[in-house]
N, C-alpha and C positions, 0 to 999 in steps of 0.2 A: 653340345652336350649329347652324349649317347647313353642309352639305358640298356643293360644286359641282364637277363634273368636266367638263373640256373634252377632246375627242378631236382629235388632229391625226394626219397621216400623212406618212411620208417613205420614200423608197426609197434604199437605200445598199448598197455593197459592203464586204466586209471579209474578213479572214483571221485566224483564231485561230492564233497561233503565238508561241512564246517565242524571242526572239533568243538565239543561243548554243546552242540545241538543234539537233540534226540534224533533217533532214526526217523521218527514221524516228521519232525520239522525239516530234516534234510530231504526227505521224500517230497514234502510239500514244496520246497524251493527248487530242488534239482531233479525231481521225478526219478525215472528209472536209472538215470545216470548216477544216482547215489547208492546203487546196489552194493551192499557190503562185500559181495564176492567179486567186485570189479567188473569191468567190461573193457573192450578194446576197439581200436580203430586202425585202419590202414591210412595213415596220414600221408599227405603230399605237402612238401615244403617248397615254396618258390621264393628265392632270394633275388632281389633286383638291386643292382649297383648302378652308379652313374659316374660319369666323368668324361674326360677327353681321350680320344684314341691316341696311343703312343705312335708317332710317325715311324719309328724304327721297327716296330713289330706289327703294326696294324691292329693291335689288341687294345681293349680297355684294360683287361687282365687276362692272363693265360688261364683258360678254362680248367686246366689241370690244377693250377694253384687254387682257384676258387673251389673246385670240387674237394681238394684236399683239406682246405679250411673247414668247409661244411661237414665233411666226414669226421675230422678230428674233434671239432668243437661241439657238434650236435649229433650226428647220426650214430656214431659209435656209442655215445652216452645214452641215447634214447631208444634205439632200435631193439625191439623185443625186451623192453624193460617195463617195469611198473613206474609210471611217472610220479606217483605219490611216495614210493619207497626207495627207488633205485637211482634217481637222477639228482645229483647234488645241486644243480642250479635251479631246480624246481622245489627245493626244500622250503617248507613253510608256505607254499602257495597252493591255492585251489587250482588244479590243473585243467582249467577251462581253456578253450581254444584261444581266447583273448590273452590269458596269462602265459600260455605256451608261446605265442607269437612275441610277446614282450620279453620273455626270458631268453628266447633264441636271439632276438635283436641284441640284448645286453651281452650275450655270450660271444657274438661274432663281430660286433661293431668295430672294436679297436683293431682287430686283426685285418678286417676288410679294408679299413681306412689306411692301413700301413702300405697298401699296394697302389698308391696314387689314384685312388677312386674313393667314392663315398657310398656307404650303405643307404639305399633309397627306400626299400620296402621289404618287409617279411610277410609273406602270405602263408597261412596254414589252412589247408583243406582237411577238415575233419570227416566230412561225409560228402556225398555228391550234392547235397542240398545246403551245406553249411561251410563257410570259409570266413576267415578273418584276415584283414590287411592292417599292418601296423607300420607307420611312417616315422617312428621315433617321437620324442617329446615335443618337437617343434611343430 
């Protein structure tokens, strides 16, 4: 079994808040991340896949294919967007780093697994101090 990780980057704005709560309650729970005027991050996305090396190519997956999947399914949809308003697969979710990682997993898992490998981990780095790793439901 071999593990391969690809890094991508995107910039996005968001607001952590729960509809139906007052601004005061949102601030109490989410702090300055609940700013009604949004705030943004320079995110790093690390996607790790696993499987066996194809003896004909020497690859687990062609990195151009992996990059294309991530760009089509995630980066184009999220880069320079408002995660609360512009990203369909984030609709109805509080755009915490945790929920972003889970949503990205759900967005790419089927396509990744079609390439004779399995999605192993989605890591979202929100700041230099905060990152999330998601390994799926198992």
